[in-house]
N, C-alpha and C positions, 0 to 999 in steps of 0.2 A: 363787242364782247371781248373780254380780256383772254389772253391765251393761258391755258392751264399749265402750271409748272410740271416739268418732266422729272419724275423721280427715277433714280437708278433702280433697275429691276434685279440687280444681282449685287450682293454684298461682297466686299473683298475678303479674301482668305477662304479657308476650308469651312464647309457647312458643319456646325456642331451637331452631334447626335446625342440625344438624351435617353433613348431607349435601346435595349439590346438589339431589337429588330429594326433596321433602318426603314422598313415599310411602315412601321408605326409612326416614325418621325415624319415620313412623307404624308401620311394620312392626316396627322396633326397639323402640318403646314397647310394642307389643302383646306381643312376645316377652319383654321384661323383666317385664311384668305377669304373664304366664303362668309365667315362671320363679319369680317371687316366690310365686305361689300354690302351685306344686309344692313349693317349699322349705317352706312352712308345712305343707302336707299331710304331707310326709315327717317333719317334727318331731312332728306330732300322732300319726302312725302309730307312730313310735318310742316315744312316751309310752304309747300303748295297749299295745304289745307288752311293754314293760317292766312296766307295771302287771299285765298278765295273767300274766306269768311270776312276779312277786312274789306274786301271790295264787293261784298254782298252778292257773290255768285252762288254760293251754297255754304252750308254750315257743316260742322263735324257731325252733328245729329243727322243731317241729310245723308251723309256718307254711311253712318251706322245703320240707318233705316233703309238703305237702298236695297231693292230686290232685283237682282239681275234677271234678264230674260233667259229662256231656255237656250237660245242661240249663244248668248254671252257665257252661260255656264259651260256649254260645249266647247267654246273657244278657249276658255280658261283651263278646262280639263286637258285639252290637246296641248296647250302651251306648257302646262305643268308636266305632262308626260315627256315632252321633248326635253324640258329643263332637267328633270330627274334622270332621264336617260343619259344626258351629257355628264351629269355629276357622277353617276355610277358606271359610266362606260368602261373604265379600266377594270372594275370588279366583274362586270358582266362578261367582258372579253376573257378574263381569266377563268370564270366559271364555265364558259362555253368550251374553252380549251381543255379543261378538266373532264368535261362530259365526253368530248370526242376521244380523248386518250384513255379514259377509264374503261370504256366499253371493249377495247381490244383484248386485254387479258381475260376478261370474262368470256368473250366470244371464242378465244383460243382454247380456254379450258373446256367449254361446251363442245367444241369440235373434237377434242381429244376423248372426252367421255363418250360422245356419240359414235366415234370410230372404234372404241374398245369393245371387243367381243365379251358377251356375258359369261 
C-alpha cells in the first residue's frame, strides 16, 4: 500500500478573519473541515459500493433495501450520540459553564430577599 502524502496542517502567516466575531470564523472553519471529511467519506463509500457491485458481492439496491436489526440500530444510535457529542463538545462545555455561573446571582438575590424583614 502506498504511503499517503502528508499535508501541512498550518498555513503560513496570520489567519484571515472574515467576520466581526472570531468565533464565527472558527465555527465556519470547523464546519468546512467537517464538510470536507464527509465529502471524502462519500467518495470512498461510492468506490466501495461500485467495487462490490462489480464483483457481484451486493448491489446498491441491496444497500437501499437493507433493514438493520434492532442491535445494529442501537449501535448506530450510540455511535451517533458519541459523534455529535464530540462535534458539539465546545458548545456544551460553554453552556454548562453558563449554567453554573448564572445560578449564583439569582441565589444571592434570593438570599437577600429572604433575609429582608417585611
